Structures are given as C-alpha cells and as structure tokens.
ZAMARGU-4260 file (C-alpha; in steps of 0.2 Angstrom, whole numbers, plus 5000, padded with zeros to 4 digits):
<rodrens>
0) 5001/4999/5001 | 5008/5016/4996 | 5002/5033/4999 | 5012/5041/4982 | 5000/5030/4972
5) 4985/5038/4983 | 4991/5054/4982 | 4994/5054/4965 | 4975/5046/4961 | 4967/5059/4972
10) 4975/5072/4963 | 4967/5067/4945 | 4952/5063/4951 | 4952/5083/4958 | 4954/5087/4940
15) 4942/5075/4931 | 4959/5064/4925 | 4954/5047/4928 | 4941/5035/4927 | 4926/5029/4940
20) 4934/5014/4939 | 4950/5016/4945 | 4943/5025/4961 | 4931/5010/4966 | 4946/4998/4962
25) 4960/5008/4975 | 4943/5011/4988 | 4942/4992/4988 | 4959/4988/4989 | 4960/5000/5006
30) 4944/4990/5010 | 4953/4973/5009 | 4968/4980/5018 | 4956/4990/5033 | 4950/4974/5036
35) 4967/4965/5035 | 4973/4975/5049 | 4960/4975/5059 | 4960/4954/5058 | 4979/4957/5065
40) 4975/4972/5080 | 4961/4960/5085 | 4970/4951/5098 | 4982/4965/5105 | 4967/4975/5106
45) 4959/4961/5118 | 4969/4962/5130 | 4970/4983/5130 | 4950/4980/5131 | 4953/4968/5147
50) 4964/4978/5157 | 4953/4995/5153 | 4938/4982/5163 | 4950/4978/5175 | 4954/4997/5178
55) 4973/4996/5172 | 4985/5009/5164 | 4985/5005/5145 | 4995/5019/5143 | 5011/5011/5153
60) 5019/5002/5143 | 5026/4990/5157 | 5009/4985/5162 | 5004/4981/5144 | 5020/4972/5141
65) 5014/4960/5159 | 4997/4959/5152 | 5001/4952/5135 | 5011/4940/5145 | 4998/4932/5155
70) 4987/4931/5141 | 5000/4921/5131 | 5006/4931/5121 | 5023/4928/5112 | 5036/4941/5112
75) 5025/4956/5122 | 5037/4969/5116 | 5037/4966/5099 | 5018/4965/5100 | 5018/4981/5106
80) 5025/4989/5094 | 5016/4979/5080 | 5001/4987/5088 | 5008/5003/5088 | 5012/5002/5067
85) 4998/4992/5065 | 4985/5005/5072 | 4997/5021/5062 | 4991/5009/5049 | 4974/5007/5051
90) 4971/5027/5052 | 4981/5031/5035 | 4969/5018/5027 | 4953/5026/5034 | 4957/5042/5031
95) 4961/5037/5012 | 4944/5026/5011 | 4937/5045/5018 | 4946/5053/5004 | 4941/5042/4989
100) 4920/5042/4996 | 4922/5062/4993 | 4933/5060/4977 | 4918/5047/4970 | 4905/5058/4977
105) 4913/5073/4968 | 4915/5063/4952 | 4918/5071/4935 | 4922/5064/4918 | 4935/5070/4910
110) 4935/5075/4894 | 4953/5076/4885 | 4947/5083/4870 | 4943/5098/4878 | 4958/5100/4888
115) 4968/5100/4870 | 4956/5113/4862 | 4958/5122/4877 | 4979/5122/4876 | 4978/5123/4858
120) 4966/5139/4860 | 4978/5147/4874 | 4994/5144/4862 | 4985/5155/4852 | 4988/5170/4863
125) 5003/5163/4871 | 5014/5166/4853 | 5030/5160/4866 | 5023/5144/4870 | 5025/5130/4858
130) 5016/5113/4862 | 5034/5104/4856 | 5039/5117/4872 | 5027/5109/4882 | 5029/5090/4877
135) 5048/5090/4880 | 5047/5099/4896 | 5031/5086/4902 | 5047/5073/4898 | 5034/5063/4883
140) 5039/5060/4865 | 5035/5074/4852 | 5018/5074/4844 | 5009/5067/4859 | 4995/5076/4857
145) 4992/5074/4840 | 4992/5055/4844 | 4981/5057/4860 | 4967/5068/4850 | 4965/5053/4835
150) 4949/5047/4840 | 4956/5028/4840 | 4967/5033/4853 | 4956/5028/4870 | 4973/5034/4881
155) 4972/5048/4892 | 4986/5062/4895 | 4997/5059/4910 | 4996/5072/4927 | 5011/5077/4922
160) 5008/5083/4905 | 4993/5092/4910 | 5000/5101/4925 | 5016/5106/4911 | 5003/5113/4903
165) 4995/5123/4913 | 5010/5131/4920 | 5017/5134/4905 | 4999/5144/4898 | 5000/5151/4915
170) 4983/5144/4922 | 4977/5133/4936 | 4974/5115/4929 | 4957/5118/4934 | 4953/5130/4922
175) 4962/5119/4908 | 4950/5107/4911 | 4936/5113/4917 | 4925/5121/4902 | 4928/5124/4883
180) 4936/5141/4882 | 4928/5143/4863 | 4909/5142/4871 | 4912/5158/4883 | 4901/5174/4877
185) 4912/5188/4873 | 4907/5196/4889 | 4915/5183/4897 | 4930/5183/4889 | 4933/5202/4890
190) 4932/5200/4911 | 4943/5184/4909 | 4954/5196/4901 | 4954/5207/4913 | 4955/5196/4928
195) 4970/5188/4920 | 4977/5206/4918 | 4976/5209/4935 | 4983/5191/4943 | 4999/5197/4931
200) 5000/5214/4938 | 4999/5206/4955 | 5012/5191/4953 | 5022/5205/4945 | 5021/5218/4961
205) 5014/5231/4952 | 4996/5229/4963 | 4996/5231/4980 | 4983/5222/4992 | 4975/5226/5006
210) 4970/5216/5015 | 4953/5216/5030 | 4943/5203/5042 | 4928/5200/5036 | 4917/5206/5049
215) 4920/5223/5041 | 4908/5217/5030 | 4899/5207/5040 | 4895/5218/5055 | 4884/5234/5053
220) 4892/5252/5054 | 4889/5262/5066 | 4885/5277/5056 | 4884/5290/5071 | 4898/5282/5081
225) 4912/5295/5085 | 4924/5279/5090 | 4921/5267/5077 | 4925/5264/5058 | 4917/5273/5044
230) 4906/5264/5031 | 4913/5253/5020 | 4914/5257/5003 | 4904/5241/5000 | 4892/5243/5013
235) 4876/5256/5011 | 4865/5264/5024 | 4851/5253/5031 | 4832/5259/5026 | 4826/5250/5043
240) 4839/5260/5051 | 4831/5276/5047 | 4825/5289/5059 | 4811/5301/5058 | 4821/5315/5052
245) 4827/5304/5036 | 4843/5300/5044 | 4850/5285/5046 | 4859/5275/5060 | 4868/5260/5051
250) 4875/5252/5036 | 4877/5233/5030 | 4882/5224/5015 | 4871/5214/5007 | 4874/5205/4989
255) 4871/5215/4974 | 4868/5199/4964 | 4856/5192/4975 | 4849/5207/4985 | 4833/5199/4993
260) 4844/5185/4999 | 4858/5183/5017 | 4875/5184/5014 | 4890/5182/5023 | 4907/5184/5020
265) 4918/5166/5024 | 4936/5174/5023 | 4947/5190/5021 | 4942/5205/5010 | 4956/5208/4997
270) 4956/5226/4988 | 4969/5235/4978 | 4967/5253/4968 | 4970/5251/4951 | 4978/5265/4948
275) 4977/5269/4928 | 4957/5268/4932 | 4955/5277/4947 | 4945/5264/4955 | 4948/5249/4966
280) 4946/5230/4964 | 4936/5220/4980 | 4936/5199/4981 | 4930/5190/4993 | 4925/5172/4998
285) 4906/5171/5004 | 4889/5159/5008 | 4873/5165/5000 | 4858/5157/5009 | 4841/5152/5001
290) 4831/5159/5016 | 4836/5171/5030 | 4835/5157/5043 | 4839/5142/5032 | 4855/5136/5037
295) 4860/5128/5019 | 4872/5140/5010 | 4881/5142/4993 | 4901/5145/4994 | 4904/5157/4980
300) 4917/5172/4977 | 4913/5189/4972 | 4921/5203/4963 | 4915/5221/4967 | 4924/5237/4957
305) 4924/5254/4967 | 4921/5268/4951 | 4929/5286/4951 | 4913/5293/4959 | 4912/5279/4972
310) 4899/5269/4964 | 4899/5252/4969 | 4901/5240/4951 | 4896/5222/4954 | 4907/5211/4943
315) 4905/5193/4947 | 4899/5181/4957 | 4902/5164/4950 | 4886/5157/4955 | 4882/5166/4940
320) 4896/5162/4932 | 4903/5149/4919 | 4915/5136/4924 | 4929/5145/4916 | 4926/5161/4925
325) 4924/5152/4941 | 4939/5143/4940 | 4950/5160/4935 | 4941/5169/4949 | 4947/5158/4963
330) 4962/5156/4954 | 4967/5175/4957 | 4958/5174/4976 | 4972/5159/4981 | 4985/5168/4974
335) 4981/5185/4982 | 4982/5172/4997 | 4998/5170/4995 | 5004/5184/4991 | 4999/5191/5006
340) 5008/5177/5015 | 5026/5183/5010 | 5031/5204/5010 | 5021/5216/5001 | 5024/5234/4998
345) 5014/5248/4991 | 5019/5263/4979 | 5024/5275/4995 | 5036/5262/5002 | 5043/5259/4988
350) 5045/5277/4982 | 5055/5279/4999 | 5067/5263/4997 | 5068/5271/4979 | 5075/5287/4984
355) 5085/5281/4997 | 5096/5268/4986 | 5098/5277/4970 | 5100/5293/4983 | 5088/5303/4971
360) 5071/5311/4979 | 5066/5319/4966 | 5051/5306/4962 | 5047/5308/4981 | 5036/5324/4976
365) 5025/5313/4963 | 5019/5300/4978 | 5020/5315/4992 | 5014/5332/4994 | 5027/5338/5007
370) 5013/5351/5015 | 5022/5370/5015 | 5025/5381/5031 | 5016/5397/5032 | 5021/5412/5037
375) 5011/5413/5050 | 5016/5395/5058 | 5033/5403/5060 | 5030/5417/5068 | 5035/5415/5086
380) 5023/5418/5099 | 5032/5429/5111 | 5021/5423/5127 | 5025/5408/5125 | 5033/5402/5141
385) 5050/5393/5133 | 5054/5410/5120
</rodrens>
C-alpha cells in the first residue's frame, strides 16, 4: 500500500483526469487492507480491552507488556510495537477510504478533447509557448498530444503533461479542464482577460493588495459612532435604520447579485487600487443563503469595482458564472492569499526605498505632497514661556 499512489490518484480525480473504475478499485483495495489490519489488531486489542475492564493503565508500556504475557502472547514487547504500527496504518487507511469516498461523490468525467482544445486555444494567445515545448518539458515524445487526439486512441494524457501545460500557459489545471474556452460569451472572455491582467500585475508586484477581516462587511457600521470605523465602500445605509428626520443610523453589506438573500463573507477581503482607472477592486469568498433563517448555503466568490465616483459596480458572482469564470476567480483569490503571506509593499514604501537606494529624492514629490509651512506658522508667540 503506497501512499504516493493514492495521493496521485486523488489529484487526478480532483480534475477529472481518471476513470471512476480506478477510484472504485483503489477504495476496494483500501477496504480489504483495513479488514486485514483489524484482524491483526484483534488479539492485541482484546488484551487492552481486558485491561480497561480491570482498571489497569493501558498507557503504561510495562503494564501492557505484563498483561500480554499473562494472556499468552509471545514476545509482548514486539507485540506492543507491532500494535502501534498497525494502528497507524489503520488510521492512514481510514483517511484514504474517506478521501476516495468524497472523490467518488464529486466525480466528474475528464474530457481530454476539451483539455486539448483549451491548450490549442491558449497557445494562440501565448505565442512564446509551443506545443513541442510543453511536450519536451513534460518528458513525452513530440507529437504526444496529436496522437492522443486521434478518435481511435483511448489513452488519457498523463498528469505530468496536463500540469506542465497549465504551468507553461499560466493557468490552473482546473481552468484547463473545467470547460471549453471556445464556448464562453464575448462578455465572459472580456472579463477573463481583465482578471488575467489583474493576476499578472499581482504576481509582478504592480498591484498592492490590502487585507481586511470578514467582520468588516459582516458587522453593520454605526454611522453615529465617533470611535468606530467609517462606512465601508461596499456597505449601504440600512432603510430600517432611518429615523423620523430621514437620517440613517447603520450601514450594512448586501450582495448586489442576490439582494433578497442573506450573505456572509467567510474569508479575508482583499482590495487593490487600480491607479490607471482611478478605481478599486474587491474580491472575497462568501456564503449565500436561500432563505434568511436557512442553515443551508452556497459558497462562492464575489468581485466588485469601486468607480471614480465611488459607486459600486458588481462584476462577478461565481454562482452566476461559467466554469472558466469560476476557476479564474478562485485562482485569483488563492493567488492573492499566497502573495499576502509574503512581504508586500505599496507605491509609497517603494518610492521611499528607491529614493534612498538611488540617492535621488526627485520622484518623492510625485508620491508625497509635503505640506508647506506658512509665514504665520513660522512666527513665534512671544507670550509662550519657552521663548
């Protein structure tokens, strides 16, 4: 029983790159192995159970050894070590059985033709990458994909080939196999290109991502508080909080895609300033509830833009998007999560560091506006005691 074999099969199952029969066969092998382990443990664990009934300390190796001797088990010390190994094996096996049960419940068939079509489509917009380069990097012979594309070839592409193609084409594996790129609408294609540029700018450090806790949107803002935070750009005044004078007391966040449904933000909120557009972009994971008091929810991601006039522009909710949009949005959020775990500096910090490193402070004036001291501020008050 090799863990590496099961891990690889589970990875392939996560992108639909395996047959259902393979998952069933692996699960059956694991269940058979678990039965064998339980049978081997039975005699040793019977001694442990008897010790429990007699009130003896089963955590004391010496007492366990004596108990095994008294029940006629040969080489009790070896038996104790063997039981420890068997229990570890049982736990690992049970973990994999559960994982394969989940994989079977979520099983989706892999369509190699969709994957290959997506690769060819992406090659057209990535002129620096050629199919031969992908095949060479993946360690397969040239013409590998063409051979697999033939109608009479029932072989599936290797995991190494699919993952190499995704890496070299700068997309996730899920994006590559989830749906046919050619079937997206012109609007979806337009938004996908926008998200790709956002992703590229994030990776290159041109975008600085600010992080906010989910409570910033989940907790209503008190508009009359002198000490709390100001209203979040994505929040709106609550109609129910309006007093008789027409003043709002609280502001809350609601989904612009499902205005009538309850929403909870369930992860970090990330936002970045899009300097060239004089706008901001927000992205976060959330749960949409079908009814206000319902416990069942659907997990998704939402993306919003804050326009120059501070109006809220809903861009994407993954419950209302094609598979490619879902994958691209999830990839972007996960990428930001990873980037946020590293050092991340904004333009102000970068300009200060550049000015020091290059011994040139000219560019600082473009970022910082140093307040000028007025003549009145320079005057000394003669009545102050320290003059």
